[in-house]
N, C-alpha and C positions, 0 to 999 in steps of 0.2 A: 695414295688416294684413299679417302675415308669412305668406308662402306655405309650405305644408308639402310635404315630399317627395312627388313623384308628380304635382304640379300642373304646369301649363304656362303660359308667358307669354313674350312677347318681351322681351328685355333693353332697358333704357333706354340710349340711345346714349352718354350721359356716365358711366354707372355703372361701366363697366370702367376708365375713366381715373381716376375718383375712388378706386376701390378700390386700383388699382395705386399711385397716388401715396401713399396712406395706408399701404400695406403695404411698399413698397420699402425704407424704412429698417430693416425687420426682417429683411431678407434679407442673409446674409453677403455682403459686397461682392464677394468673389471669385466668387460664384455668380450675381450679378445679370445678367451677360450671358447665362448659360444660361437663366435664367428668362425674360428678354425674348425670346430666340430660341424657346423652347418655346411661349410664348403666341401666337406667329404661326402655329403649326401647328394643323390641325384635331384635335379630341379623338377618338381612335379608340374604337370600340366594344369591349366585352369581354363574354365569356360565362363562366358558372360551371356546372359539370356537376352534374346531379342524380344523386347516387350511389344513390338508391333505385331508379332506372330504368336508369342507364347506367354505363359505366366509362370510364376514360381511353382504353382501347383503342377503345371506340365513338366517342369524339370524334376520334381519329386517322382512323378510317374516314370519319366525317362530313366532316372537313377535306378528305380526298381527293375525296369525292363532289361537294362544292360548290366545289372549287378555292380553299379558304380558306388564307391564310397566318396561322398562329397562333403566338404566342410566349407562353411560360409567364409568369404573374405571380409574381414571386419570393416574395411573402408569402402566396400562396394556392395550394395544391397542386392545387386543382380549377378554377382560374381561368386564362383565356387571353385575351390581347389579340388582336383580329381586325385584323391589319395590312392585309390585302387580302381582298376578297370579290367574286366575280364576280356574286353575286346577294344579295338582301336576307337578312340573318341572322334576320329576324323572320318570314319567310314559309315556312320549312321545316316539314315535318311533324314533325320532331324537336322544334322549338320549340313547335309547337302541342300536342304530346303531353306537354310538360313535361319533356323530357330535359335541357334547359339553360335558364338564366335570363340575360337580357341585362341587364348592370349595369356601371356605371362601375367600373373596376378599384379605385379608391381606396376605394369603399364596401364592398369585400370585406374590408378590413382589420379592422374592429371585431370580427367574430365569430372571426377567426383569433387574436385576443388571448386568448380563453378557453382554459383548459386543461381538456380533457374527459377526460384520461387517468385521473384519480383517481376519477371518478364515472360508472359505466356507465348510471345512470338519473337524470340530473339534473332537478331542478325549476327551470324557467327562466321568467322574465318578460321579455317584449319590451314595454317600457312604452309606446312610441309606434311601433307596428308598420307601419302602412300606408305604402306599398302592398304590403309583404310580402317584398321581396327579402332583407333580412337575416333575416327569420323563416325563409324557406326554407333559408338558410345554417345557421341554428341547428338546424333539423330534420336536415339532412344530416350536420352534424358530430356530432350526438348519436345518429345512426343511427335517428332516429324512435323513440327509447326515452326513458323518463322522461315528461316533460310540458313542453310549451311553451305558455304563455299569451300569445297575441298580442292585445295590448290597444291600442285607439286611442280617444281621447275623442270623435272626430267621427263621427257616424252616417253622414255623407255619404261617408266614406272606407272604411266597412266593406265595401260590395260589391266594391270593387277588391281589398281584402285577402282576402276570401273566395274570389274567383275565382283569385287567384294560388296560394293554399294548396290549393284544389281541384285545380288543374292539376298541382301538385307531388305530389298523392296522399299528403298527410300524414294520419296517423291519431292520433298522440299530441298532439293540438292542441285548444285551446279559443280561440275568438275572443270577446273581451269589449269592452265599450264604456263606459269610465269614465275620469274624470280621473286621470292618473298620480299626481298628488299624494296621492290617497286611499290608495294601497297601503301606504305606510309605517305609517299608523295602523291600517289594516284587518288587515294580515298581517305584524306585526313578526317578524323572525328566521325567515323562512319559505323563501326561495328560495336555491338553490345558486348561481344565476347570474342577474344582472339586466343587461339591455342597455337603455341609454337613448341612442338615436340622436335627439338633441334637436331640436325645432323651432329654426331659426336664421335668420340673415340671408342665408345662402347666398353669402357673399363668398369663393368658391373660385377666383376669377380665370379660370374656364373656364365659359362659358355653355352650357347644354344646355336642352332642353325641360323637363326635370324640375328643373333648378337655374338659373333665369334670374338675370342680374345686374340689380340695380336700386339706386337711390339709397337709402341708409339714414341716417336722422338719428341724432344722438347720443342723443336721447331714446328712440328705438326700440331702440337697442342696450342701453340701460340697462334697459328693460322686458324685453327678451329675456333679458338676463343674470339678472335677478331670477327669471324663470320657470324658466330652466335650473337655477338653484341650488335652487329649490323642488322641482323634479322629481328632481334628483340626490340631494337630501337624503332624499326619499321612497324612492329606490332603495336608498340606504345602509341606511335603517331596515328595509326589508322583506327585505334579504339576511340569510342566516344568519351567525352568527359563523364566520369562515373562508371565507365566500362571496366570489364574484368579482363585481365590478361593472365594466362597460365603459361609459365615457362617450364619445360621439362627436358631431361636428358636421361639416357640409360647408361650414364657414366658416373663414377664417383670422383672423378678428377676435379679438384677445387678450381683449377684454371678455367674449366668449362662450366662451373656451377656457381659457387659463391662469388668468385672473382668477377664473373660477368654481371651479376646483380649489383655488386659493390660499385663497379664502374658506372653502371646506369644510374644508380642513386647519386653518385658524385656529379654526374652531368645534369641530372634533372631532380635536384633535391626537393623542390617544392611541388613537383608535378606528379610524382608517383609515390606509392607506399606499398610495402609488402604486408599482406594480411596474415593474421594469426590463423592457424589451422583450426577449423571447428572441432569442438570436443566430440561431436557426433561421429566423426570419422575414426575415432579411437587410435590415432596415430600420434605417438610422442617420439619424434625423431628430428630434433632441431638441427639446423644447418650449423656450419662452423662459425665461430666468432672471430677466429684468426687462423692464418696459415703462414707458416714460416715467419717472415718478418712483418707480415701485413696484418693489421687489425681492421676488421671489416666494420662497415656501418652497423649501428646497433639493430637495424631492422633485418639484417641478413639471417640471423639465427631463426627468424620466423619461418624460413623455408624448411623443406623436408629433405633430410638426407637419410634415405631408407637403406640401412645396412641389411645384408641378407639374413642375419640371425634374427631380425625382429619379427618377420612374418614368413620366413622360409622362402623368400623370393630372390630374384636377381637384385643387384644393387641399383638404386634409382635416385633421382633428384627431381624435385618439383617445387614451385612456388607460385602463389597467386598474388597478382599485383592489381591495384586499383589506380586508374588515371584520375587525378584530382583536378587538373586544370588543363586548358589547351596549351599546346606547344607550337610556337611559330616555326614554320618549316617551309622549305621550297616545295611548291606545288607543280606537278607536271600533268599533262593530259594523257589519260590512259587510252588504249585502243578500244574501239567500240564495235559491237556486233548488232546488226539489225535483224530481228527475228524473221521478218518477211523476206529480206534478201538472203537469209540463210535457208529459206525454203519452208518456213513454218507459216501456216495460215490459222489464225486464232478463230475459235468458235465464238459466235455471238451468243447472247443469252438463250435465244430460241433454239439454236442448234445444240447447245450444251444440254438443255433440258430434254430435248428429243433423244439425244444419245443416252442420257442418264435414264430416261424412262424405258428405253430399249433394254438396258442392262437390268433394270429393276424387274421388268416383265419376264426376263429369261431366268434370272438368278435370285430374285427376291432381295437384292441388296440395294440399299438406298445410296446410290453412288453420288447423287447430287448433294445430299447432306454431307457426305465426306468431303467433297470438293469445297463446299462452303466453309466447313469447320476448319479445314487445313489451309484455307486461302489459296487454293489452286484454281487454275483455269485450263481449259482444253485447247490444244492446237494440233493440227495435222501436218505431217511432213511425209510426202509420198503416200504410202498406204497405211502408215502408222499414226495412231492417235496417242498423244502424250498428255499427261497431267503435269503442268509446269508451274513453278512457284510465281505467284503474282508479284512478290516482293523483288524479284530479280530485276525487273524493269522499273517498278514503282519507286525504288529508292535510288535509281539512277546509276546502277553499277554497269550493266550492259556490256561486260567484258566478252570477247570471243570465248566460247566454251567448247569443251570436248564433249560433254554430256549435260543435258538440262532436263530435270524432272524424271518421270517414270513412264515407260511405255505401258499403255493400258490395253490396247487392242490393235489388231491388224485387219484390214479389209480384204476379204477374199470372196470368191463366187458364192460361198455359202452364207455370207453375211459377215458380221464382225466376229473375229476370233480373239478372245481375251488372251492377254499375255501370260507367260509363266509367272512373272513378278506379281501381277495382279491376282492371279489364282492362288499363289502360295501365301500371299498376305491376307486375302479376304475370303478364300474358299470356305473357311470354317463358319463364316457368317451367311453363306448362301442357304436359302430355304428351298431352292429348286435348282435343277441343272447340275446335279451331282449324283455319283453312283458309288457304291461300296464294292471294292474288289475282294473276292474270296481270298482267304488267308493263303491257300496253296498257290495263288497266282502272284503274290506280292513280290517274291524274290526275283522272278523272271521279269516282272514289270520294272523293277529297279535296275535291271540290266538293259532296259530299253526295248524289250520284246513286245510286239503287238499281242493282244490277248484274243484267242479264239474260244469258241464254245461257251460264250456268255449269253445269257438272256438279257438283251439290251433294250432299254426303254426307247420310245420314239420321242425325242425332244424337239422343241421348236428350233433350237440351235444345236447342231451336233457336237459342239465343244462343251465338254462337261468337266467338272472338278472331280478328281478321283481320290477316294479315301480307303483306308483299310478298316477292319472291324473295330479297331481301337481308336478310330477317329484321327489317325495320322494323315496329314495332307500328302498325297502322292503326286501332285501336279495335275496336268491336264491330259485329257484323252479326247479322241474324236470318234464318234459313233459312225461306223460304216455298216454296210449291209451284212458283212460276214465277220466283223471283228471290231475290237476297240483299238484304234490306232494310238500308239504311244507317242506323246508329244513332249516327253521330258527333254530339256535341252541336252545336247550332246556333252556339254561340259560337266553334267551331273552323273553321267553314266560311266 
């Protein structure tokens, strides 16, 4: 059974040697010493900035605070390799609050292949999304506008995906759980962009907890290649004419990379094309032109075969395709969810403006302006208010979903209590309804402890955004008569 992204396992002792011997003949001879030298080094960690919450200036401050040595990733303007760190990069408050994502540098490449400049509100499908790293990248690069459908066929991986997107504070998002192969017949010519980061053998020559090395049989590679082709075919079918499709794997096995693309070009020679990699990405890593007795379509070398010695990453493969014309296919009817039958009650314009005015009066944040600019609308389910993407229903997708939009607030006896996601994303823009926690209180606050002995203001709403003296967002607190109650989610403590 092939492990999916985000799982963990120890590598088989002989797996590395097997992969290396199999792949060495594919490496240009002049670069083989570089590859062998690189594989002896530990794989450095890398981070990618959440532009919904932070800026590159914030990351520079963070680097100084924790004495990190960061080097930019050439093909990702928001990505940095952590060359040195005096403390764990996963234990900072900035990481817990979703200001950055920890990710191997190579896996930042696929989303950077998309061109977002021509479409301010793209409709995007992430066909095999869990654990969600590339989904957060799609959200950042699209500025959380348009719509991202984060799909994963495995119910067991949905909670991790939901947690990552919740921490990112994404709003124009829907999480679905269906086989990726279904989308081509359900939604032909629908999506502006489709990302298929395909399940694969993970022969990237660098072992990590998420990408273990293990022995792979010829038969398993063949099965994987067939599944990858079926998923990519579905991705092509559900993309609009003129739409962009990115295919990627964390393996260097030609059977799962160039051979899949070659087979697709053979089946649809006039309908798709592989695009050249933009010079702005600073990547010169062409795909193979042939393998064993097979000579590939002349477009295949336009793909990226990222060997570890090139950027000090794990091995990786990616290609961007464009759909040139429609493809006749069998159409089937997808399942449909009705928001009202699912328990959601949409706000009308008057109710939306009243709720927005309430938040503006309390926190000084123009919430209605944000809703309008992001093309979101409000809906209530139970005691929770959600900002949900208008496009989800407007374009006629309406699939049953696991999660839709972002929780904004909960109704309780004291009034509306803003959500952690809302506070962590927009707290820095509040002009009222926030307090600064003394430095000596911060450590215990981050452990979930209520704070005593503070001089607390009397606010119209007792729910306040909490910051430290350096301006770091520390989540929400509730002003009580004798203390500041800690409202950090338990998952962050």
